C-alpha positions as CSV (number, residue, x, y, z in Angstrom):
1,X,58.9,55.3,15.7
2,X,61.7,57.6,14.9
3,X,65.0,57.4,13.2
4,X,68.0,59.7,12.6
5,X,68.9,60.6,9.4
6,X,72.4,62.1,8.6
7,X,72.5,64.4,5.7
8,X,75.7,65.5,3.2
9,X,76.3,68.7,5.1
10,X,76.4,67.1,8.3
11,X,73.0,68.2,9.4
12,X,70.6,65.6,10.9
13,X,66.6,65.3,10.5
14,X,64.4,62.9,12.3
15,X,62.3,60.8,10.1
16,X,59.2,59.5,11.6
17,X,58.8,56.2,10.8
18,X,55.0,54.9,8.7
19,X,51.9,53.8,10.8
20,X,49.2,53.8,8.2
21,X,47.9,52.7,4.8
22,X,46.9,55.1,2.4
23,X,43.5,55.2,0.7
24,X,44.5,53.4,-2.5
25,X,45.8,50.2,0.0
26,X,42.7,50.1,1.8
27,X,40.8,50.1,-1.7
28,X,43.0,47.3,-2.7
29,X,42.4,45.3,0.2
30,X,38.8,45.7,0.0
31,X,38.7,44.8,-3.7
32,X,40.2,41.0,-2.7
33,X,38.3,40.5,0.1
34,X,34.9,41.4,-1.8
35,X,36.7,38.8,-5.2
36,X,37.1,36.5,-2.3
37,X,33.5,36.7,-0.9
38,X,32.3,37.0,-4.1
39,X,33.8,33.3,-4.7
40,X,33.2,32.0,-1.5
41,X,29.2,32.5,-0.7
42,X,28.3,30.4,-3.9
43,X,30.4,27.5,-3.1
44,X,29.1,27.9,0.8
45,X,25.5,27.5,-1.2
46,X,26.4,24.8,-2.9
47,X,27.4,22.8,0.0
48,X,24.6,23.8,1.6
49,X,22.3,22.2,-0.9
50,X,24.3,19.6,-1.2
51,X,23.9,18.3,2.6
52,X,20.2,19.5,2.4
53,X,20.2,16.6,-0.4
54,X,22.3,14.1,1.0
55,X,20.2,14.3,4.2
56,X,17.2,14.1,2.3
57,X,18.5,10.9,0.6
58,X,19.1,9.3,3.7
59,X,16.1,9.8,5.1
60,X,14.2,8.6,2.5
61,X,16.1,5.4,2.6
62,X,15.6,5.3,6.2
63,X,11.3,6.1,5.7
64,X,11.4,2.8,3.1
65,X,13.6,1.0,5.4
66,X,10.9,1.4,7.8
67,X,8.4,0.3,5.5
68,X,9.8,-3.0,4.0
69,X,12.7,-3.5,6.4
70,X,15.4,-5.7,5.5
71,X,14.4,-8.7,4.5
72,X,17.7,-10.4,4.6
73,X,18.5,-9.8,8.2
74,X,14.9,-11.3,9.0
75,X,13.3,-7.7,9.4
76,X,10.3,-6.9,7.8
77,X,9.3,-3.6,8.1
78,X,5.6,-2.2,8.9
79,X,4.7,-4.1,5.7
80,X,5.7,-7.6,7.4
81,X,4.0,-6.3,10.7
82,X,0.9,-4.9,9.7
83,X,0.2,-6.7,6.1
84,X,-0.2,-3.5,4.3
85,X,1.7,-0.1,3.4
86,X,1.2,2.8,5.8
87,X,-1.7,5.0,5.2
88,X,0.6,7.4,6.2
89,X,4.2,8.1,7.1
90,X,3.5,9.1,10.2
91,X,1.9,5.8,11.5
92,X,5.8,4.9,11.4
93,X,6.0,6.8,14.4
94,X,2.9,6.5,16.2
95,X,0.4,3.7,16.0
96,X,-2.6,4.2,13.6
97,X,-6.2,4.1,15.1
98,X,-7.9,0.6,14.6
99,X,-4.3,-1.2,14.1
100,X,-3.7,-3.3,17.3
101,X,-0.7,-3.9,18.9
102,X,1.9,-6.6,18.2
103,X,0.6,-10.2,19.2
104,X,1.2,-13.5,18.6
105,X,-0.7,-15.4,16.4
106,X,-1.0,-19.1,14.3
107,X,2.3,-21.0,15.3
108,X,4.0,-18.2,16.8
109,X,4.3,-15.8,14.3
110,X,3.6,-11.9,15.3
111,X,1.3,-9.6,13.5
112,X,0.7,-5.9,14.6
113,X,2.2,-2.8,15.1
114,X,5.6,-2.4,17.0
115,X,7.1,1.0,16.0
116,X,8.4,3.6,15.9
117,X,9.9,1.6,13.1
118,X,12.3,4.8,11.9
119,X,15.1,6.5,14.1
120,X,14.2,9.6,15.8
121,X,16.5,11.7,14.1
122,X,14.2,11.1,11.0
123,X,10.7,11.6,13.2
124,X,10.2,15.2,11.4
125,X,9.4,13.6,8.0
126,X,10.5,16.2,6.3
127,X,13.2,17.0,3.5
128,X,16.1,18.7,3.9
129,X,14.1,22.2,3.1
130,X,10.9,21.5,5.1
131,X,8.7,20.0,3.0
132,X,6.3,17.3,3.6
133,X,7.0,14.1,1.2
134,X,4.6,13.0,-1.0
135,X,3.8,9.1,-0.2
136,X,2.2,7.1,-2.7
137,X,0.3,9.9,-4.5
138,X,2.0,8.2,-8.1
139,X,3.1,5.2,-7.3
140,X,2.0,3.0,-4.1
141,X,4.9,2.5,-1.4
142,X,7.2,5.4,-3.3
143,X,8.5,7.9,-1.6
144,X,9.1,11.5,-3.2
145,X,10.7,14.6,-2.0
146,X,10.0,17.8,-4.0
147,X,13.3,18.7,-3.6
148,X,15.2,22.6,-3.6
149,X,12.4,24.3,-5.7
150,X,9.5,22.5,-3.4
151,X,7.1,21.8,-6.6
152,X,6.7,18.3,-7.6
153,X,7.0,18.0,-11.5
154,X,7.7,16.0,-14.0
155,X,11.1,17.1,-15.1
156,X,12.2,19.1,-11.8
157,X,14.5,18.6,-9.1
158,X,12.6,15.9,-7.7
159,X,14.0,13.2,-5.2
160,X,12.5,9.8,-5.7
161,X,13.1,6.4,-4.2
162,X,12.6,3.8,-5.0
163,X,12.6,3.7,-8.9
164,X,8.9,2.3,-10.0
165,X,8.7,1.5,-13.8
166,X,5.9,4.0,-15.0
167,X,4.0,0.9,-16.6
168,X,4.1,-0.7,-13.0
169,X,2.5,2.0,-11.0
170,X,3.6,0.7,-7.6
171,X,6.2,-0.5,-5.5
172,X,5.8,-4.8,-5.1
173,X,4.7,-5.6,-1.5
174,X,3.9,-9.1,-2.1
175,X,5.8,-12.2,-2.7
176,X,4.9,-15.8,-4.1
177,X,5.2,-18.6,-2.0
178,X,5.3,-22.1,-3.6
179,X,4.6,-24.9,-1.9
180,X,5.2,-29.2,-2.5
181,X,4.1,-31.1,-0.3
182,X,5.7,-35.1,-0.2
183,X,3.5,-37.3,1.5
184,X,5.3,-40.8,1.9
185,X,7.8,-39.2,-0.7
186,X,4.9,-39.0,-2.9
187,X,4.6,-34.9,-4.0
188,X,1.3,-33.4,-3.8
189,X,-0.8,-36.4,-3.0
190,X,-4.6,-36.4,-3.5
191,X,-6.2,-35.7,0.2
192,X,-3.6,-32.8,0.5
193,X,-4.5,-29.2,1.5
194,X,-2.7,-25.9,2.0
195,X,-3.6,-23.2,4.0
196,X,-1.2,-19.7,4.7
197,X,-2.2,-17.5,7.4
198,X,-1.8,-13.7,6.9
199,X,-2.1,-10.1,8.5
200,X,-4.7,-7.9,7.7
201,X,-4.7,-4.6,9.6
202,X,-2.3,-6.0,12.0
203,X,-4.1,-8.6,12.8
204,X,-4.3,-12.7,11.7
205,X,-6.9,-12.8,9.4
206,X,-9.8,-15.3,10.2
207,X,-9.8,-16.8,7.0
208,X,-7.0,-18.3,5.7
209,X,-5.4,-19.0,2.1
210,X,-6.6,-22.0,1.0
211,X,-5.7,-24.4,-2.1
212,X,-7.0,-28.0,-1.9
213,X,-6.6,-28.5,-5.7
214,X,-2.3,-28.2,-6.1
215,X,-0.9,-29.5,-9.9
216,X,2.6,-28.5,-9.4
217,X,2.4,-27.4,-6.0
218,X,0.5,-25.2,-4.2
219,X,0.9,-21.6,-4.7
220,X,-0.1,-18.0,-3.3
221,X,0.5,-14.4,-3.5
222,X,1.0,-12.8,0.0
223,X,2.4,-9.7,1.5
224,X,6.1,-9.3,2.6
225,X,6.4,-11.1,6.0
226,X,6.6,-14.2,8.1
227,X,3.7,-16.6,7.6
228,X,2.3,-19.5,9.2
229,X,1.8,-22.5,6.8
230,X,-0.4,-25.4,7.8
231,X,-0.2,-28.5,5.4
232,X,-3.1,-31.2,6.2
233,X,-3.3,-34.9,4.6
234,X,-6.0,-37.1,4.8
235,X,-5.4,-40.5,3.8
236,X,-7.6,-42.5,1.3
237,X,-8.1,-45.6,3.8
238,X,-11.4,-47.0,4.6
239,X,-10.5,-45.2,8.0
240,X,-8.5,-42.1,7.0
241,X,-5.7,-41.3,8.7
242,X,-5.4,-37.3,9.3
243,X,-2.0,-35.4,9.6
244,X,-1.4,-31.8,10.2
245,X,2.1,-30.0,10.5
246,X,2.6,-26.4,10.5
247,X,5.7,-24.2,9.4
248,X,6.5,-20.5,9.5
249,X,8.0,-19.3,5.7
250,X,9.7,-15.8,5.7
251,X,8.4,-14.1,2.1
252,X,10.4,-11.4,0.8
253,X,8.4,-9.1,-1.9
254,X,9.1,-9.0,-5.8
255,X,10.4,-12.8,-4.9
256,X,9.4,-16.5,-4.8
257,X,9.9,-18.9,-2.2
258,X,10.4,-22.4,-2.9
259,X,9.6,-24.5,0.0
260,X,9.3,-28.1,0.4
261,X,7.3,-30.1,3.1
262,X,7.5,-33.9,4.5
263,X,5.3,-36.2,5.6
264,X,5.3,-39.5,6.7
265,X,1.9,-41.7,7.3
266,X,1.0,-45.3,7.8
267,X,-1.9,-45.1,5.8
268,X,-2.8,-45.2,2.0
269,X,-1.4,-42.2,-0.2
270,X,-2.6,-41.7,-3.6
271,X,-1.4,-39.4,-6.3
């Protein structure tokens, strides 16, 4: 745009308006852009790395939940259905060879594969850096990511869940079941036996756990899950009376479940 400027002598001249940056100004602007970019790029890498780490931690917990479920909500996961940890994390997505589909057994307790046990968003079984997880190589049941550097090491940036005391060596999969049987209000009398049904490779084992010599109660170590318990009492009469009762008991890994079962009989009961 042009303007008119009046001189002291009365003459006038045209003054052309400024329309372009000088070289110095361009250099200054580029310098400012460079400084901003230099500060934002590391921040962007940090943000991306943090997102990958958080996604990995969420996925590890989802995988762990698929294996162990949430017993407090009545979900015992792959472990409760199969009776053991998976051989491979892909077993959470597809039924492994030799493992039967879910079916019902003694007293309506179900065993067998009824996956998938993890949500589709986690089905690639890779950490945030695209690497496969390690499962159980160091401690059975433990899930490990090699972290950003992609290398497992004792002092590296591994992401591990759950924490296992190195002296323990494995994630606990078994719980303890302690049953006290009262027959006519007499605890654990002579002639009482206890059987616990459990899963082996996703099917009910044909030979239940048996205890026929209780002292302070019937005590079993069993894998996490719902188990059918069969109590049998035979009275000491000349013509013995046999009583049988079934109870389903949920067992949580790392915990002891105490159960009391009551029977009434017209037969003779001896301590």
